C-alpha positions, 0 to 999 in steps of 0.5 A, spaced: 313 632 204 317 625 204 317 621 211 324 621 215 327 616 218 328 618 224 322 623 228 323 625 235 315 623 237 318 616 236 325 618 240 321 621 245 316 614 247 323 610 247 325 615 252 320 615 257 318 608 257 327 606 257 330 607 263 336 610 263 335 612 256 337 619 257 342 619 262 346 615 258 345 618 252 347 625 256 353 622 258 355 619 252 354 625 247 353 632 252 355 637 247 349 635 243 342 637 243 338 633 247 333 631 242 340 628 238 343 624 245 337 621 244 337 620 237 345 618 236 343 612 243 337 609 239 341 607 233 347 605 236 342 601 240 339 599 233 345 597 231 349 594 236 354 599 236 358 600 242 356 607 245 361 611 245 363 619 243 361 621 236 364 625 231 365 627 223 368 623 219 373 630 218 374 631 226 375 623 226 381 625 222 383 631 225 383 626 232 388 622 229 383 616 228 379 613 221 373 611 220 373 604 220 371 600 211 364 599 211 362 604 216 355 606 216 354 614 219 349 615 224 344 622 222 343 627 227 338 632 226 342 640 224 339 647 222 340 648 215 339 655 212 334 656 205 333 661 201 326 663 199 321 668 197 315 672 199 310 676 197 306 682 201 300 685 201 302 690 195 303 685 191 311 685 191 316 679 192 321 679 196 327 674 198 329 672 206 332 666 209 331 660 213 332 655 217 329 648 216 332 641 219 333 635 216 337 629 218 344 628 215 348 621 216 355 625 218 357 622 224 361 616 226 361 613 233 369 612 237 368 605 236 367 605 228 373 607 228 381 606 228 387 610 230 390 613 235 388 613 242 382 617 245 379 619 252 373 621 252 371 628 257 365 625 261 361 630 263 356 628 269 349 633 269 349 639 273 343 644 273 343 650 278 335 653 279 338 661 280 342 660 274 337 658 269 332 663 272 336 669 271 339 665 264 331 665 262 329 671 265 324 668 270 322 669 276 319 665 282 315 668 287 311 666 292 306 661 292 300 663 294 294 658 292 289 656 298 288 649 295 293 645 297 293 639 292 296 644 287 303 643 286 304 649 283 303 654 276 306 659 272 304 665 270 307 671 265 314 671 266 313 668 273 312 661 276 310 658 284 312 651 288 308 648 292 313 649 299 310 642 300 310 640 293 311 633 293 317 633 288 319 640 287 325 640 282 319 636 277 315 641 279 319 647 277 322 643 270 314 643 268 313 650 270 319 653 266 316 648 260 309 652 262 314 658 260 319 657 256 313 652 251 309 660 250 304 657 253 302 662 259 303 668 254 297 665 249 291 669 251 294 674 249 293 670 242 288 669 238 283 663 239 286 659 233 293 659 236 291 657 243 294 650 245 290 644 247 290 644 255 291 637 254 297 637 249 300 643 255 301 638 260 303 633 256 309 638 254 311 640 260 311 634 264 314 631 258 319 636 259 320 634 266 322 627 266 326 628 260 330 634 265 329 629 272 331 623 268 338 627 266 339 629 273 338 623 276 333 626 280 327 622 282 319 623 280 319 619 274 314 613 275 309 620 277 312 623 271 310 617 267 303 617 269 301 624 269 304 624 262 299 617 261 293 619 263 293 626 259 294 623 253 288 618 254 291 613 249 293 617 244 300 619 240 304 625 240 305 628 234 310 629 231 312 637 232 309 636 239 315 631 241 320 638 236 317 642 241 319 638 248 326 636 245 328 644 244 324 645 251 328 640 255 334 642 252 333 650 253 331 648 261 337 645 262 342 648 258 339 655 262 342 652 269 348 650 266 356 653 269 
């Protein structure tokens, strides 16, 4: 299979290492998923395109603007419904549909267009813990761990945060990520389906880093160090990076009004 030109693993590395890029991407592209926000700003930076709102060729026309001659579209990742066949235990073939995510060059930035004036809807990131917990069907329980070094924990569909945690907001995101990513229910699966602990911790803390960055919350240096500790020099795989962006997007949207 052909390797995509843009990879979420590279976008995640950029997000964690370039200060302020996540919040800047959210400000410009908040209508899109976090992964696509990062993809859009990364391409703007690489191609020296002024960062601004994005839309398809047709959408810009509907807004009274046209794409300037010679401009090349930027790519975003989008789901495409595909059809396949599978054989059941009796040998019977059945048709089924599934989604595959594909990078498509369909979007242009405001600075790549001309025409009627366009006012961008600037949106400040907002997030409410109670709203998110309810939307995600996750309970926050009283913290009862006797180990004072424990910042928080997650089990089943519940999380608990140490009231003395250094960064309680970051810890909450971390524990929410464990639940959303399915880490807390892997004991119900076979051993072959269990995620290694280092991958779990990198995933959960990367989600926390992304959300703290977007919301302008402290603890980023500590979060970055935690991620590097568990990576131990290794690289994040493409599948792991996709899961991180998906979980962060789900948690962010769940807590928004």
